[in-house]
N, CA, C and O of each residue as an XYZ file, in Angstrom:
436
protein
N     -67.934     55.220    -14.630
C     -67.625     54.516    -13.042
C     -66.311     55.016    -12.889
O     -65.442     55.004    -13.760
N     -66.172     55.616    -11.322
C     -65.220     55.598    -10.562
C     -64.315     54.732    -10.465
O     -64.650     53.550    -10.543
N     -62.654     55.150    -10.232
C     -62.173     54.128     -9.912
C     -62.153     53.610     -8.746
O     -61.567     52.529     -8.697
N     -62.652     54.054     -7.629
C     -63.250     53.792     -6.085
C     -64.427     52.310     -6.501
O     -64.518     51.144     -6.117
N     -64.994     52.989     -7.254
C     -66.264     51.713     -7.972
C     -65.604     50.572     -8.038
O     -65.525     49.658     -7.217
N     -65.038     50.728     -9.299
C     -63.875     49.701     -9.879
C     -63.205     48.661     -8.934
O     -63.357     47.440     -8.889
N     -62.414     49.495     -8.184
C     -61.665     48.949     -7.389
C     -62.586     47.961     -6.583
O     -62.487     46.734     -6.604
N     -63.521     48.720     -5.852
C     -64.783     47.842     -4.792
C     -65.408     46.655     -5.838
O     -65.777     45.649     -5.232
N     -65.520     46.628     -6.777
C     -65.919     45.539     -7.657
C     -65.171     44.649     -8.013
O     -65.710     43.562     -8.223
N     -63.748     44.750     -8.206
C     -62.685     43.866     -8.277
C     -62.339     42.997     -6.948
O     -62.152     41.781     -6.996
N     -62.262     43.931     -5.501
C     -62.071     43.394     -4.105
C     -63.020     42.473     -4.121
O     -62.693     41.302     -3.933
N     -64.837     42.937     -4.424
C     -65.722     41.651     -4.311
C     -65.577     40.412     -4.723
O     -65.804     39.403     -4.055
N     -65.031     40.488     -6.309
C     -64.989     39.332     -7.058
C     -63.504     38.640     -6.276
O     -63.717     37.473     -5.949
N     -62.490     38.982     -6.026
C     -61.644     38.506     -5.327
C     -61.816     37.834     -4.119
O     -61.190     36.819     -3.814
N     -62.885     38.535     -3.234
C     -63.513     38.171     -2.179
C     -64.307     36.776     -2.059
O     -64.473     35.926     -1.185
N     -64.698     36.974     -3.351
C     -65.796     35.477     -3.761
C     -65.273     34.271     -3.309
O     -66.034     33.518     -2.702
N     -63.706     33.830     -3.556
C     -63.318     32.369     -3.819
C     -61.913     32.845     -3.560
O     -61.347     33.933     -3.661
N     -61.536     31.570     -3.169
C     -59.861     31.748     -2.649
C     -58.823     32.110     -3.436
O     -57.795     32.767     -3.269
N     -59.597     31.223     -4.810
C     -58.637     31.481     -6.132
C     -59.369     31.935     -7.474
O     -60.099     31.166     -8.099
N     -59.114     33.240     -7.863
C     -59.742     33.773     -8.788
C     -58.824     33.982    -10.176
O     -57.822     34.697    -10.145
N     -59.224     33.344    -11.310
C     -58.755     33.581    -12.702
C     -59.214     34.487    -12.971
O     -60.410     34.457    -12.679
N     -58.831     35.631    -13.537
C     -59.043     37.041    -14.591
C     -58.944     36.269    -15.808
O     -57.819     35.824    -16.033
N     -59.965     35.970    -16.753
C     -59.036     35.205    -18.280
C     -60.194     35.548    -19.382
O     -61.393     35.610    -19.111
N     -59.733     35.717    -20.419
C     -60.188     36.082    -21.864
C     -60.927     34.569    -22.279
O     -60.314     33.570    -22.654
N     -62.292     34.686    -22.116
C     -63.324     33.591    -22.242
C     -63.527     33.079    -21.114
O     -63.341     33.713    -20.075
N     -63.977     31.738    -21.148
C     -63.977     30.755    -19.848
C     -63.370     29.370    -19.748
O     -62.887     29.048    -20.833
N     -63.239     28.492    -18.862
C     -62.260     27.456    -18.733
C     -62.754     26.507    -19.626
O     -62.086     25.514    -19.918
N     -64.142     26.773    -20.204
C     -64.423     25.381    -21.264
C     -64.232     26.256    -22.622
O     -63.725     25.751    -23.623
N     -64.541     27.197    -22.594
C     -64.282     28.270    -23.964
C     -63.231     29.271    -23.967
O     -63.572     30.406    -24.301
N     -61.641     29.000    -23.563
C     -60.824     30.007    -23.795
C     -61.040     30.903    -25.041
O     -61.577     30.494    -26.071
N     -60.630     32.011    -24.879
C     -60.347     33.234    -26.130
C     -59.283     33.206    -26.389
O     -59.113     33.818    -27.444
N     -58.046     32.662    -25.849
C     -56.509     32.933    -26.157
C     -55.728     31.904    -25.518
O     -56.043     31.678    -24.350
N     -54.687     31.157    -26.057
C     -53.893     30.410    -25.997
C     -53.352     30.359    -24.258
O     -53.134     29.311    -23.650
N     -53.226     31.611    -23.736
C     -52.738     31.958    -22.516
C     -53.606     31.755    -21.652
O     -53.288     31.076    -20.675
N     -54.746     32.204    -21.747
C     -55.823     31.773    -21.010
C     -56.045     30.106    -20.818
O     -56.000     29.316    -19.876
N     -56.307     30.043    -22.251
C     -56.289     28.037    -21.863
C     -55.316     27.313    -21.341
O     -55.537     26.209    -20.842
N     -53.796     28.005    -21.415
C     -52.809     27.255    -20.530
C     -52.884     27.154    -19.114
O     -52.688     26.104    -18.501
N     -53.218     28.436    -18.504
C     -53.453     28.709    -17.242
C     -54.938     27.844    -16.635
O     -54.930     27.193    -15.590
N     -56.014     27.987    -17.428
C     -57.061     27.064    -17.223
C     -56.591     25.766    -16.805
O     -56.787     25.277    -15.693
N     -55.884     25.172    -17.870
C     -55.494     23.778    -18.111
C     -54.706     23.512    -17.004
O     -54.927     22.370    -16.600
N     -53.670     24.247    -16.189
C     -52.912     23.845    -15.073
C     -54.097     23.694    -13.847
O     -54.325     22.741    -13.103
N     -54.674     24.867    -13.935
C     -55.820     24.538    -12.856
C     -56.672     23.398    -13.037
O     -57.123     22.714    -12.118
N     -56.818     23.271    -13.937
C     -57.987     21.955    -14.177
C     -57.006     20.487    -13.969
O     -57.571     19.416    -13.744
N     -55.967     20.553    -14.040
C     -55.023     19.334    -13.788
C     -54.843     19.250    -12.513
O     -54.901     18.109    -12.054
N     -54.622     20.186    -11.721
C     -54.479     20.105    -10.249
C     -56.090     19.957     -9.445
O     -56.370     19.954     -8.247
N     -56.884     19.852    -10.562
C     -58.358     19.857     -9.699
C     -58.556     20.862     -8.832
O     -59.035     20.670     -7.714
N     -58.114     22.308     -9.387
C     -58.528     23.428     -8.186
C     -59.884     24.165     -8.411
O     -60.380     24.372     -9.518
N     -60.403     24.525     -7.238
C     -61.904     24.831     -7.147
C     -61.710     26.247     -7.284
O     -61.051     26.808     -6.408
N     -62.189     26.941     -8.271
C     -62.007     28.501     -8.590
C     -62.742     29.033     -9.335
O     -63.379     28.364    -10.150
N     -62.866     30.530     -9.252
C     -64.071     31.494    -10.037
C     -63.121     31.796    -10.965
O     -61.900     31.935    -10.904
N     -64.164     31.891    -12.089
C     -63.338     32.818    -13.074
C     -64.026     33.960    -13.829
O     -65.189     33.770    -14.183
N     -63.528     34.936    -14.067
C     -63.950     36.219    -14.747
C     -63.692     36.054    -16.047
O     -62.552     35.824    -16.451
N     -64.859     36.170    -16.928
C     -64.206     36.704    -18.183
C     -64.037     37.756    -18.570
O     -65.143     38.282    -18.693
N     -63.108     38.551    -18.908
C     -62.840     39.936    -18.884
C     -63.578     40.360    -20.007
O     -64.047     41.489    -19.861
N     -63.885     39.695    -21.312
C     -64.513     40.504    -22.580
C     -65.918     40.686    -22.188
O     -66.620     41.240    -23.035
N     -66.666     40.221    -20.713
C     -68.011     40.364    -20.543
C     -68.050     42.036    -19.491
O     -69.090     42.568    -19.102
N     -66.735     42.522    -19.253
C     -66.744     43.700    -18.466
C     -65.457     44.558    -18.772
O     -64.477     44.859    -18.090
N     -65.786     44.792    -19.869
C     -64.430     46.038    -20.349
C     -64.146     47.226    -19.225
O     -62.980     47.463    -18.910
N     -64.968     47.783    -18.776
C     -64.792     48.786    -17.868
C     -63.610     47.839    -16.774
O     -62.538     48.308    -16.390
N     -64.131     46.438    -16.423
C     -63.215     45.874    -15.396
C     -61.995     45.820    -15.616
O     -61.040     46.250    -14.970
N     -62.080     45.123    -16.818
C     -60.556     45.073    -17.733
C     -59.455     45.873    -17.853
O     -58.268     45.548    -17.874
N     -60.013     47.055    -17.937
C     -58.931     47.988    -17.586
C     -58.958     48.516    -16.395
O     -57.845     49.028    -16.274
N     -59.579     48.711    -15.400
C     -59.462     48.650    -14.271
C     -58.378     47.982    -13.497
O     -57.594     48.562    -12.745
N     -58.413     46.580    -13.777
C     -57.636     45.397    -13.188
C     -56.385     45.733    -13.635
O     -55.499     45.773    -12.781
N     -56.105     45.982    -14.756
C     -54.667     46.132    -15.148
C     -54.035     47.246    -14.444
O     -52.934     46.936    -13.991
N     -54.454     48.639    -14.180
C     -54.251     49.275    -13.036
C     -54.147     48.779    -11.478
O     -53.240     49.179    -10.748
N     -54.850     48.150    -11.173
C     -55.367     47.675     -9.642
C     -54.208     46.955     -9.612
O     -53.428     47.275     -8.715
N     -53.810     45.895    -10.490
C     -52.623     45.058    -10.332
C     -51.125     45.037    -10.759
O     -50.159     44.281    -10.655
N     -51.418     46.231    -11.283
C     -50.035     46.853    -12.318
C     -49.585     45.743    -12.755
O     -48.483     45.412    -12.317
N     -50.294     44.789    -13.773
C     -49.756     43.660    -14.403
C     -50.815     43.896    -15.891
O     -52.031     43.711    -15.849
N     -50.160     44.276    -16.992
C     -50.558     44.731    -18.072
C     -51.253     43.618    -18.899
O     -52.002     43.996    -19.799
N     -51.078     42.201    -18.684
C     -51.785     41.368    -19.407
C     -52.886     40.338    -19.048
O     -53.396     40.691    -17.984
N     -53.301     39.503    -19.397
C     -54.444     38.219    -19.297
C     -53.613     36.984    -19.622
O     -52.956     36.701    -20.624
N     -53.829     36.347    -18.511
C     -54.527     36.153    -17.778
C     -54.137     36.587    -16.611
O     -52.974     36.982    -16.694
N     -54.622     36.710    -15.440
C     -54.262     37.109    -14.097
C     -54.687     36.470    -13.413
O     -55.903     36.597    -13.265
N     -53.801     35.154    -12.389
C     -54.362     34.329    -11.540
C     -53.972     35.256     -9.765
O     -52.949     35.797     -9.346
N     -55.196     35.073     -9.223
C     -55.364     35.656     -7.645
C     -55.449     34.187     -6.834
O     -56.176     33.239     -7.130
N     -54.453     34.280     -5.677
C     -54.810     33.026     -4.586
C     -54.960     34.242     -3.225
O     -54.158     35.150     -3.003
N     -56.321     33.909     -2.381
C     -56.459     34.939     -0.995
C     -56.165     36.339     -1.754
O     -55.375     37.176     -1.319
N     -56.673     36.433     -2.568
C     -56.476     38.110     -3.142
C     -55.079     38.840     -3.538
O     -55.129     40.056     -3.723
N     -54.119     38.323     -3.647
C     -53.045     38.493     -3.874
C     -52.788     37.654     -5.333
O     -53.161     36.539     -5.699
N     -51.894     38.820     -6.064
C     -51.451     38.553     -7.504
C     -50.510     37.414     -7.832
O     -49.346     37.731     -7.590
N     -50.670     35.997     -8.380
C     -49.754     35.292     -8.431
C     -48.988     35.734     -9.894
O     -47.781     35.965     -9.971
N     -49.846     35.793    -10.918
C     -49.302     36.664    -12.116
C     -50.258     36.084    -13.132
O     -51.487     36.008    -13.154
N     -49.303     35.695    -13.971
C     -49.892     35.553    -15.843
C     -49.356     34.091    -15.791
O     -48.820     33.447    -14.890
N     -49.706     33.784    -17.133
C     -49.725     32.529    -17.585
C     -48.414     32.077    -17.560
O     -48.440     30.964    -17.034
N     -47.159     32.414    -17.897
C     -45.602     32.154    -17.532
C     -45.604     31.619    -16.575
O     -45.505     30.402    -16.421
N     -45.745     32.654    -15.545
C     -45.284     32.315    -14.073
C     -46.161     31.510    -13.370
O     -45.790     31.053    -12.289
N     -47.663     31.167    -13.958
C     -48.538     29.596    -13.441
C     -47.823     28.628    -14.153
O     -47.424     27.691    -13.462
N     -47.629     28.605    -15.002
C     -47.221     27.583    -15.881
C     -45.939     27.201    -15.149
O     -45.973     26.132    -14.540
N     -44.785     27.931    -15.118
C     -43.519     27.687    -14.457
C     -43.849     27.187    -13.132
O     -43.242     26.170    -12.797
N     -44.807     27.756    -12.180
C     -44.852     27.200    -10.739
C     -45.765     25.597    -10.843
O     -45.705     24.646    -10.063
N     -46.498     25.738    -11.973
C     -47.030     24.441    -12.171
C     -46.509     23.421    -12.264
O     -46.949     22.427    -11.687
N     -45.310     23.401    -13.102
C     -44.441     22.610    -13.578
C     -43.290     22.118    -12.316
O     -42.880     20.971    -12.139
N     -42.940     23.291    -11.564
C     -41.951     22.997    -10.335
C     -42.655     22.711     -8.923
O     -42.044     22.584     -7.862
N     -44.140     22.625     -9.102
C     -44.504     21.999     -7.869
C     -45.300     23.618     -6.819
O     -46.326     23.679     -6.143
N     -44.616     24.306     -7.026
C     -45.122     25.616     -6.290
C     -46.612     25.668     -6.193
O     -47.297     25.567     -5.175
N     -47.040     25.864     -7.578
C     -48.667     25.998     -7.463
C     -49.287     25.348     -6.902
O     -50.162     25.911     -6.243
N     -49.210     23.811     -6.827
C     -49.539     22.935     -5.864
C     -50.028     23.133     -4.585
O     -51.138     23.051     -4.061
N     -48.862     23.428     -4.203
C     -48.261     23.881     -2.764
C     -48.986     25.152     -2.245
O     -49.606     25.008     -1.192
N     -48.998     26.392     -2.836
C     -49.608     27.423     -3.080
C     -51.038     27.277     -2.779
O     -51.590     28.064     -2.009
N     -51.795     26.116     -3.461
C     -53.094     26.077     -3.712
C     -53.492     25.260     -2.516
O     -54.533     25.489     -1.900
N     -52.720     24.383     -2.223
C     -52.844     23.351     -0.902
C     -53.189     24.071      0.471
O     -54.021     23.830      1.346
N     -52.053     25.219      0.283
C     -52.113     25.867      1.865
C     -53.324     26.968      2.078
O     -53.867     27.410      3.090
N     -53.535     27.255      0.406
C     -55.388     28.338      0.438
C     -56.101     27.595      0.598
O     -57.159     28.208      0.741
N     -56.347     26.199      0.717
C     -57.627     25.326      1.092
C     -58.262     25.186     -0.317
O     -59.492     25.205     -0.375
N     -57.531     25.044     -1.476
C     -58.261     25.303     -3.096
C     -58.496     23.896     -3.769
O     -59.472     23.583     -4.450
N     -57.517     23.184     -3.477
C     -57.491     21.507     -3.916
C     -58.641     20.889     -3.502
O     -59.003     20.944     -2.327
N     -59.286     20.272     -4.398
C     -60.699     19.205     -4.547
C     -59.946     18.517     -3.471
O     -60.393     17.486     -2.968
């Protein structure tokens, strides 16, 4: 698959919801601790979001690293913009910044 095609697929996923979490596993069955923590922070805030299990799409997993210029997972996007990985999301959750960002995006239930 071409880089252009993969970029288009990533954009389609990002456009599918205001909040998208690219993670290892699913929110109910995360397959790494960092994905579990990030999904847990979103769950605690009652965020409506779409998740993408990167293990189900290996080509997407590699392309997303180049797209985002972020080498690790999970990756949280709000309104198509990368927020960051687990450490950043948890720090923002603890400070209240994440809740504010998600409220402004209209993603809180």
